[in-house]
C-alpha positions as CSV (number, residue, x, y, z in Angstrom):
1,X,20.1,7.3,-13.5
2,X,18.2,10.5,-13.7
3,X,18.2,10.4,-17.5
4,X,15.7,7.5,-17.7
5,X,12.2,7.8,-19.2
6,X,10.5,7.3,-15.9
7,X,12.1,10.6,-14.7
8,X,10.4,12.4,-17.6
9,X,7.1,10.9,-16.6
10,X,7.6,11.8,-13.0
11,X,8.6,15.3,-13.8
12,X,5.5,15.6,-16.0
13,X,3.3,14.3,-13.1
14,X,4.9,16.8,-10.7
15,X,4.4,19.6,-13.1
16,X,0.7,18.7,-13.6
17,X,0.1,18.4,-9.8
18,X,2.3,21.3,-8.8
19,X,2.1,23.8,-11.6
20,X,-1.0,23.4,-13.6
21,X,-3.3,23.8,-10.6
22,X,-2.5,27.5,-10.7
23,X,-3.3,27.8,-14.4
24,X,-6.5,25.8,-14.8
25,X,-9.6,26.4,-12.7
26,X,-11.6,23.7,-11.0
27,X,-15.0,25.2,-11.5
28,X,-16.9,28.5,-11.9
29,X,-19.4,29.3,-9.2
30,X,-22.7,31.1,-9.6
31,X,-21.3,34.5,-9.4
32,X,-18.9,33.8,-12.2
33,X,-15.8,33.6,-10.1
34,X,-13.3,30.9,-11.1
35,X,-12.3,28.6,-8.2
36,X,-8.7,27.4,-8.3
37,X,-7.2,24.6,-6.1
38,X,-5.3,27.2,-4.1
39,X,-8.6,28.6,-2.7
40,X,-9.2,25.3,-0.8
41,X,-6.6,24.0,1.6
42,X,-7.7,20.3,1.1
43,X,-7.3,20.5,-2.7
44,X,-4.0,22.4,-2.4
45,X,-2.6,19.9,0.2
46,X,-3.5,16.9,-1.9
47,X,-2.1,18.4,-5.1
48,X,1.1,19.5,-3.2
49,X,1.5,16.0,-1.7
50,X,1.2,14.5,-5.1
51,X,3.8,16.8,-6.6
52,X,6.1,16.2,-3.6
53,X,5.8,12.4,-3.9
54,X,6.7,12.6,-7.6
55,X,9.8,14.7,-6.8
56,X,10.9,12.4,-4.0
57,X,10.4,9.5,-6.3
58,X,12.7,11.0,-8.9
59,X,15.6,11.2,-6.5
60,X,15.1,7.6,-5.3
61,X,16.5,6.2,-8.5
62,X,19.0,4.0,-6.8
63,X,16.3,2.2,-4.9
64,X,13.8,1.1,-7.6
65,X,11.6,-0.8,-5.2
66,X,10.9,2.3,-3.0
67,X,10.5,4.4,-6.2
68,X,7.9,1.9,-7.4
69,X,6.1,2.0,-4.0
70,X,6.1,5.8,-3.9
71,X,4.6,5.8,-7.4
72,X,1.8,3.5,-6.2
73,X,1.2,5.7,-3.2
74,X,1.0,8.7,-5.5
75,X,-1.5,7.0,-7.7
76,X,-3.7,6.2,-4.7
77,X,-3.4,9.9,-3.6
78,X,-4.5,11.1,-7.0
79,X,-7.5,8.6,-6.9
80,X,-8.4,10.1,-3.5
81,X,-8.2,13.6,-5.0
82,X,-10.3,12.5,-8.0
83,X,-12.9,11.0,-5.6
84,X,-13.1,14.2,-3.6
85,X,-13.8,16.1,-6.8
86,X,-16.5,13.6,-7.9
87,X,-18.0,13.8,-4.4
88,X,-17.9,17.6,-4.5
89,X,-19.6,17.7,-7.9
90,X,-22.3,15.0,-7.2
91,X,-23.1,16.0,-3.6
92,X,-24.4,19.4,-4.4
93,X,-28.0,19.6,-5.2
94,X,-28.7,21.3,-8.5
95,X,-26.5,24.2,-9.3
96,X,-26.1,25.8,-5.9
97,X,-22.4,26.2,-5.6
98,X,-20.9,24.8,-8.8
99,X,-22.1,26.3,-12.0
100,X,-19.5,25.1,-14.6
101,X,-16.8,22.5,-14.2
102,X,-13.3,23.4,-15.3
103,X,-10.4,21.4,-16.8
104,X,-8.7,21.4,-13.4
105,X,-11.0,18.6,-12.2
106,X,-9.4,16.1,-14.7
107,X,-5.8,17.0,-13.8
108,X,-5.5,14.0,-11.4
109,X,-6.4,11.7,-14.4
110,X,-3.5,13.1,-16.4
111,X,-1.2,12.7,-13.4
112,X,-2.4,9.1,-12.9
113,X,-1.6,8.3,-16.5
114,X,2.0,9.7,-16.2
115,X,2.5,7.8,-12.9
116,X,1.3,4.5,-14.4
117,X,3.7,4.9,-17.3
118,X,6.6,5.8,-14.9
119,X,5.8,2.7,-12.8
120,X,5.8,0.6,-15.9
121,X,9.3,1.9,-16.8
122,X,10.6,1.3,-13.3
123,X,9.3,-2.3,-13.3
124,X,11.0,-2.8,-16.7
125,X,14.3,-1.6,-15.3
126,X,13.9,-3.8,-12.2
127,X,13.2,-6.8,-14.4
128,X,16.3,-6.0,-16.6
129,X,18.5,-5.8,-13.5
130,X,17.1,-9.1,-12.2
131,X,17.8,-10.8,-15.5
132,X,21.4,-9.6,-15.6
133,X,21.9,-10.8,-12.0
134,X,20.6,-14.3,-13.0
135,X,23.4,-14.5,-15.6
136,X,26.2,-13.9,-13.2
């Protein structure tokens, strides 16, 4: 059932994690250069992993339990990514490497919101199927 609302949320989360990282910069350094996620392999790997988990979760629509688990793993991955960004911005003393923060740092938050909404819709579908099975 690819036409469900959770698919829309998962596609949106995959687009945020996989596409918008090339549009929005993470920060601007002292020289004025914009730093994107593709300039650091750790950030690129975490964002790509999040996008891949979202896409895999879309095509697991027949097994809602594993789809729900993949959504939770993706949420944890995005919290790790957000923690890395917070650590990066707080660990630096003064303005040595990071001069101005960009909108790319809050992309994991938008992805987490989409994933929570998708998991809520998946849980709603699972509860609906369980209630119909009870009636048989």
